C-alpha distance (Angstrom), angle and dihedral (degrees) to the residues before:
residue distance angle dihedral
M1 . . .
L2 3.80 . .
R3 3.79 91.4 .
S4 3.80 91.5 54.0
M5 3.82 90.6 48.2
I6 3.80 93.3 55.4
H7 3.79 94.1 44.3
P8 3.84 110.8 121.6
L9 3.81 91.7 -118.3
S10 3.81 91.5 51.8
L11 3.78 92.1 47.8
T12 3.80 90.6 49.3
A13 3.79 91.9 49.7
M14 3.81 92.7 48.5
S15 3.81 91.1 47.5
A16 3.80 91.0 51.3
L17 3.79 90.7 49.0
F18 3.80 90.7 48.8
V19 3.82 92.5 51.6
T20 3.81 90.4 46.8
L21 3.81 90.7 54.2
L22 3.79 90.5 48.9
M23 3.81 89.7 51.6
A24 3.81 89.2 54.1
V25 3.81 91.2 49.2
F26 3.83 94.4 46.0
P27 3.84 105.4 34.3
N28 3.81 96.0 153.8
E29 3.78 92.6 50.2
T30 3.81 89.4 47.9
I31 3.79 91.9 55.8
Y32 3.80 91.5 45.2
A33 3.81 91.7 51.1
S34 3.80 91.5 47.2
L35 3.80 91.7 51.9
R36 3.79 90.7 47.2
G37 3.80 91.7 52.0
L38 3.80 90.6 45.8
S39 3.80 90.1 51.0
I40 3.82 91.7 51.6
W41 3.80 90.1 49.7
W42 3.80 96.0 47.5
Q43 3.80 100.0 38.7
V44 3.81 100.4 35.8
L45 3.79 115.5 14.5
F46 3.80 101.8 36.7
P47 3.83 96.9 54.2
A48 3.80 91.2 39.8
L49 3.82 99.8 47.6
F50 3.81 107.6 25.2
P51 3.84 97.0 71.6
F52 3.80 91.2 49.1
F53 3.81 92.2 49.5
V54 3.82 90.5 51.9
I55 3.80 96.4 45.4
S56 3.81 92.5 46.2
E57 3.83 89.9 55.2
V58 3.80 90.6 49.0
L59 3.81 93.6 48.1
L60 3.79 90.3 49.9
G61 3.80 91.6 51.3
L62 3.79 92.9 46.9
G63 3.79 92.4 52.9
I64 3.81 95.3 -116.4
V65 3.81 89.2 127.9
H66 3.80 90.6 57.0
F67 3.80 90.0 48.2
L68 3.81 92.0 53.7
G69 3.78 91.2 42.8
K70 3.77 92.4 59.5
L71 3.80 92.3 47.1
L72 3.81 96.6 45.7
D73 3.79 99.0 44.1
P74 3.86 95.0 95.5
L75 3.82 87.7 57.1
M76 3.80 102.0 39.1
R77 3.80 98.1 46.0
P78 3.81 100.1 58.6
L79 3.81 95.1 36.9
F80 3.80 104.5 41.7
R81 3.82 105.3 6.0
L82 3.79 88.5 -119.3
P83 3.79 131.5 126.8
G84 3.78 116.4 -100.3
I85 3.78 91.0 -106.5
G86 3.80 87.2 72.1
G87 3.80 89.0 69.5
F88 3.79 89.0 74.3
V89 3.81 90.3 54.9
V90 3.81 91.1 48.8
A91 3.80 92.4 52.1
M92 3.81 95.0 44.8
G93 3.80 93.2 42.0
Y94 3.80 93.9 52.8
M95 3.82 93.5 43.7
S96 3.80 97.9 42.8
G97 3.81 102.6 33.8
Y98 3.77 130.6 -142.3
P99 2.99 131.9 10.9
V100 3.84 96.7 13.6
G101 3.82 92.9 87.5
A102 3.80 91.7 55.3
R103 3.80 91.3 47.0
L104 3.80 93.7 52.5
T105 3.80 92.5 43.1
S106 3.79 91.9 54.2
Q107 3.82 89.4 48.7
L108 3.80 91.6 52.9
W109 3.81 90.3 49.4
E110 3.81 92.0 49.0
Q111 3.80 89.0 53.2
R112 3.82 91.5 48.7
L113 3.79 93.3 -116.6
I114 3.81 94.8 125.0
T115 3.80 135.0 27.3
R116 3.78 125.8 -122.1
I117 3.80 93.4 -99.8
E118 3.80 91.9 48.4
G119 3.79 89.9 48.7
E120 3.80 91.7 52.1
R121 3.79 90.4 50.2
L122 3.78 92.0 47.7
V123 3.80 99.1 47.9
A124 3.81 90.3 45.0
F125 3.81 95.1 68.8
T126 3.81 103.4 24.0
T127 3.81 93.6 65.9
T128 3.79 98.3 97.7
S129 3.78 139.5 132.1
D130 3.79 117.3 -91.1
P131 3.83 117.1 -112.8
I132 3.81 93.0 -116.7
F133 3.81 92.3 59.3
L134 3.80 93.1 41.5
I135 3.79 94.2 50.4
G136 3.79 104.0 27.8
A137 3.79 103.3 34.7
V138 3.81 103.3 27.9
S139 3.81 106.4 29.1
V140 3.81 97.8 33.9
G141 3.80 104.1 21.3
F142 3.82 102.2 40.3
F143 3.82 103.1 23.1
H144 3.83 97.9 28.4
N145 3.81 88.7 -141.4
V146 3.79 120.1 105.1
A147 3.82 89.5 -174.2
L148 3.80 87.7 76.2
A149 3.80 91.9 66.7
P150 3.85 97.3 85.4
V151 3.79 96.6 52.7
L152 3.81 93.1 39.8
A153 3.81 92.9 48.7
A154 3.81 93.4 44.6
A155 3.80 91.8 50.3
H156 3.80 95.2 44.1
Y157 3.80 99.8 43.5
G158 3.81 95.5 31.6
S159 3.79 92.2 54.8
G160 3.82 88.9 45.6
F161 3.79 89.0 56.0
A162 3.81 89.4 48.7
V163 3.81 90.2 52.3
G164 3.81 88.3 52.8
L165 3.80 90.4 54.4
L166 3.80 91.6 48.0
M167 3.80 92.0 47.9
R168 3.81 88.3 64.9
L169 3.79 84.6 84.3
H170 3.80 93.4 54.3
G171 3.79 114.3 107.8
R172 3.78 94.6 -1.2
S173 3.80 94.2 132.2
E174 3.82 90.5 47.8
E175 3.80 91.3 52.3
I176 3.79 92.0 48.9
G177 3.81 90.9 47.6
S178 3.81 93.5 49.0
K179 3.80 91.6 49.3
R180 3.80 91.3 47.8
H181 3.80 92.9 51.9
G182 3.77 95.2 36.1
A183 3.82 91.8 -122.9
S184 3.77 118.9 161.7
E185 3.78 123.2 -147.4
P186 3.79 119.7 -117.9
S187 3.76 108.5 -100.1
A188 3.76 137.3 -156.7
E189 3.77 121.6 -78.4
K190 3.79 96.8 -117.2
P191 3.77 113.1 47.4
I192 3.78 115.3 -174.3
V193 3.78 95.9 -153.5
S194 3.76 118.8 86.2
A195 3.75 127.3 -141.4
S196 3.79 89.9 -97.2
T197 3.79 92.1 56.1
S198 3.77 116.8 72.1
S199 3.78 118.5 -132.0
S200 3.78 90.9 -127.0
S201 3.79 90.4 58.7
A202 3.78 92.2 53.1
R203 3.78 92.9 44.8
G204 3.79 93.4 49.9
D205 3.79 94.2 -118.0
S206 3.74 120.7 167.2
D207 3.79 95.9 -95.0
P208 3.78 119.1 153.3
T209 3.77 111.1 -76.1
P210 3.81 115.9 -115.2
S211 3.78 115.7 -91.0
V212 3.79 129.5 -141.7
P213 3.81 128.2 -152.4
V214 3.79 119.4 -109.1
A215 3.77 134.2 -176.9
G216 3.78 116.1 -56.6
G217 3.78 95.0 32.5
K218 3.78 92.8 -77.8
T219 3.76 125.9 130.7
R220 3.78 132.2 -143.4
Q221 3.78 129.3 -157.2
R222 3.77 117.6 -107.0
S223 3.77 117.7 -126.7
R224 3.78 121.3 -95.2
F225 3.79 88.8 -115.7
Y226 3.79 90.3 58.0
S227 3.81 90.0 47.9
A228 3.80 89.4 51.1
L229 3.80 90.7 52.4
H230 3.79 89.7 48.7
A231 3.83 91.4 51.2
M232 3.81 90.6 49.5
H233 3.81 91.6 49.8
E234 3.81 92.6 49.9
A235 3.80 91.9 48.2
R236 3.80 91.2 50.4
L237 3.79 91.7 50.9
L238 3.79 92.0 48.2
D239 3.80 91.6 50.2
G240 3.80 91.5 52.8
R241 3.83 99.3 -176.4
D242 3.79 120.8 130.4
M243 3.79 118.8 -124.2
G244 3.82 94.5 -99.1
R245 3.79 93.8 52.3
L246 3.80 91.5 43.0
L247 3.81 92.3 53.2
Q248 3.81 91.8 45.7
D249 3.80 92.1 51.5
A250 3.81 90.7 46.2
V251 3.81 92.8 53.2
Q252 3.81 92.9 46.3
S253 3.80 92.6 48.6
A254 3.81 92.2 46.7
L255 3.81 92.1 49.4
K256 3.81 92.1 51.3
L257 3.79 90.2 50.3
M258 3.80 93.1 47.2
I259 3.81 90.3 53.3
V260 3.81 89.5 54.4
V261 3.81 90.9 48.2
G262 3.80 91.3 47.9
G263 3.79 92.8 49.3
L264 3.79 91.6 52.4
V265 3.82 92.2 48.0
V266 3.82 91.3 51.7
F267 3.81 91.4 45.3
F268 3.80 94.7 52.2
S269 3.79 90.9 43.9
V270 3.81 88.9 57.8
V271 3.81 93.5 43.4
M272 3.80 91.2 50.8
E273 3.81 91.4 49.7
M274 3.80 92.5 48.5
L275 3.80 93.2 48.7
T276 3.79 89.4 49.5
H277 3.80 92.7 53.4
A278 3.80 90.9 45.0
G279 3.81 90.0 56.7
L280 3.81 94.8 -119.1
V281 3.80 93.7 118.1
S282 3.80 90.6 53.5
A283 3.81 90.5 48.3
L284 3.81 91.4 50.9
S285 3.79 90.4 47.8
E286 3.80 92.3 51.7
G287 3.78 92.2 50.7
L288 3.79 91.7 46.7
R289 3.80 91.8 49.9
L290 3.79 88.5 62.6
V291 3.81 91.2 49.9
L292 3.81 93.2 48.0
G293 3.80 90.8 47.5
L294 3.81 91.0 53.5
A295 3.81 89.1 49.3
G296 3.80 91.6 52.8
L297 3.80 94.9 -110.8
P298 3.82 126.0 126.5
P299 3.83 109.0 -87.1
A300 3.81 90.1 -143.0
L301 3.80 88.9 75.2
A302 3.81 90.3 71.1
D303 3.80 93.7 90.7
A304 3.81 91.5 54.7
V305 3.80 91.4 50.4
V306 3.81 93.4 48.4
Y307 3.80 94.1 47.1
G308 3.81 90.9 43.4
L309 3.77 90.0 51.6
F310 3.81 87.7 68.0
E311 3.81 105.8 26.2
V312 3.81 134.0 14.2
T313 3.79 99.6 -143.9
L314 3.81 95.0 49.7
G315 3.80 92.1 46.1
A316 3.81 95.2 48.1
R317 3.82 91.0 47.2
A318 3.81 91.2 50.2
A319 3.82 90.1 49.7
G320 3.79 90.6 53.6
M321 3.82 91.1 51.6
A322 3.83 97.5 43.0
G323 3.81 95.7 97.4
T324 3.80 94.3 -155.1
G325 3.79 99.2 124.9
L326 3.78 125.8 -59.8
L327 3.82 96.8 -105.7
H328 3.80 94.5 56.1
Q329 3.80 92.4 42.2
V330 3.81 92.6 53.3
A331 3.81 91.2 46.7
I332 3.81 90.6 54.5
A333 3.81 90.4 45.3
A334 3.81 88.8 54.2
W335 3.81 88.7 49.2
V336 3.80 91.2 51.9
L337 3.82 94.3 46.7
S338 3.80 92.0 49.5
W339 3.81 96.5 43.5
A340 3.84 86.4 50.1
G341 3.81 96.6 -158.6
L342 3.80 130.5 -96.4
S343 3.80 88.5 -86.2
V344 3.81 90.5 65.9
H345 3.81 90.0 40.4
A346 3.81 88.7 57.9
Q347 3.80 90.8 48.7
V348 3.80 91.5 51.3
A349 3.82 91.8 45.8
S350 3.80 90.6 52.5
L351 3.81 92.0 48.9
V352 3.82 94.7 51.8
S353 3.80 95.2 37.8
R354 3.80 91.9 98.7
T355 3.79 91.8 53.8
T356 3.79 132.4 67.1
M357 3.81 91.5 -111.3
R358 3.80 115.5 122.0
Y359 3.79 129.2 -132.3
R360 3.81 97.1 -140.5
P361 3.85 96.9 73.8
F362 3.80 88.5 49.5
L363 3.81 91.4 51.2
I364 3.80 92.4 50.0
A365 3.80 90.7 47.7
R366 3.83 91.4 51.1
L367 3.80 91.8 52.4
L368 3.79 91.0 47.1
H369 3.80 92.2 46.8
A370 3.81 92.3 48.9
F371 3.79 96.4 52.4
L372 3.82 93.7 41.0
A373 3.80 90.3 52.1
A374 3.80 92.6 51.2
I375 3.81 91.4 48.1
M376 3.81 91.6 48.4
V377 3.82 90.8 54.8
Y378 3.81 89.1 59.8
L379 3.80 91.8 45.1
L380 3.82 95.7 47.2
W381 3.80 99.0 37.5
G382 3.80 94.1 94.0
F383 3.81 91.6 52.1
L384 3.82 104.9 35.3
G385 3.80 103.8 16.5
P386 3.79 119.9 110.4
S387 3.78 117.0 -88.8
L388 3.80 107.2 -114.3
């Protein structure tokens, strides 16, 4: 009986029932929280994410991703043990912010351009805040100090890069075992590469570059740039959609994804409001104050950690208002940005749910990223921190 009660499914069901009861007890607060989440989605997330979702779909259909994959493979392989095509996800993920990296990673998996292990590595360190939010919303909006942007960006993105290097070790034994036994990973239902196109060519792996005949019966290797153009051309031919159809599909796909993102934002806004009225947030904050005090950190930062545990914006705003000393506040803000909040976790989980990628490596990477970012703020403060 006890074992069935503490089963994850039972706990989830009881939590959902508890939140439902709270919504019935606090109907006005539920509506207010829903409208607040909807406002955040419409005024902040939709204009920030929708264009990137559309353009990423278009670039994938045009073969630009394959072009970049071929060019970036000599860099991505030794650093992150990823195919070159992952470089596109890294660039878009860091520029666009969460959850764009997870979206692109799941697309690459569906098109059989990356394996499950590579996808888990990729999504683990491309889930970051976008520079506009980090600088405009956090540094200027919440802290009212643009001089914090360098140290906050260096800590956040630098620790993300470090997580990428550490994730090289993830799944290594599984890869060796699969190669030893000749096992192939289950792939998506709709591969874009034909039988005449090797998977390594589509992925941007370091396969031998095509050669061309020259005088005397000899051959010379074509440049990597030419090979990248060839990979882009093949991908475009295999896609086959004209520009109008490609743009239409991109907009429809982006809209569907934005509705999912919006629903999750509204849901977590309501959950956070209900937990606050039930007193659970205050209880968590009190317990965390004791932990922070034992660690030598200001106990007043507990509210920022608790809010950031669920949602990035609320946590970063609470860090800016903590009043415990700028260094500690920025460190907690870096922690919140790198952890990303359970709201973003739910978005990432929904995006990779149709793949074989697992949530656990992502969770471990978020924890690692969060604590590394906070530590890097303390280490870099003397070099990049604002002069007081």
